[in-house]
C-alpha positions in Angstrom: -20.2 -20.1 18.4 -19.1 -19.7 22.0 -16.4 -17.2 22.8 -13.2 -19.0 24.0 -12.5 -16.6 26.8 -16.1 -16.9 28.1 -15.6 -20.7 28.3 -12.4 -20.2 30.2 -14.1 -17.9 32.7 -17.5 -19.5 33.2 -17.8 -22.9 34.8 -21.5 -22.9 34.2 -21.0 -22.2 30.5 -18.4 -25.1 30.3 -20.8 -27.4 32.1 -23.6 -26.5 29.6 -21.5 -27.6 26.6 -19.8 -30.6 28.3 -22.0 -33.2 26.6 -21.6 -31.7 23.1 -19.6 -34.5 21.5 -21.5 -34.7 18.2 -18.6 -33.2 16.3 -16.5 -36.2 17.4 -18.9 -38.5 15.7 -17.9 -36.9 12.3 -14.2 -37.2 12.8 -12.6 -40.1 11.1 -9.1 -41.6 11.4 -6.4 -40.6 8.8 -4.5 -43.6 7.8 -0.7 -43.1 7.8 2.1 -44.9 6.1 4.0 -47.5 8.1 6.4 -44.8 9.5 3.4 -43.2 11.3 4.2 -39.7 10.1 3.5 -39.5 6.4 0.6 -39.9 4.0 0.3 -40.0 0.2 -1.8 -37.6 -1.9 -4.2 -40.4 -2.6 -4.7 -41.0 1.2 -5.4 -37.3 1.9 -7.8 -37.2 -1.0 -9.7 -40.2 0.3 -9.8 -38.7 3.8 -11.3 -35.4 2.5 -13.5 -37.3 0.0 -12.2 -35.3 -3.0 -10.5 -36.1 -6.2 -6.8 -36.7 -6.1 -6.2 -34.5 -9.2 -7.2 -30.9 -9.4 -7.6 -28.7 -12.4 -6.3 -25.7 -10.5 -2.9 -24.3 -11.5 -0.5 -22.7 -9.1 
């Protein structure tokens, strides 16, 4: 992992990672409810590809 301050200070280091967009290919959209701000538990579980229910207790 590249140090954030090194990226800020070094143009050549920034240029060397400029084309690294592979992480963006793994990002997917999170569907929102019609208000554009909220999601349901089921929607979040689907997004993270996990079960909606958990056996953990709080």
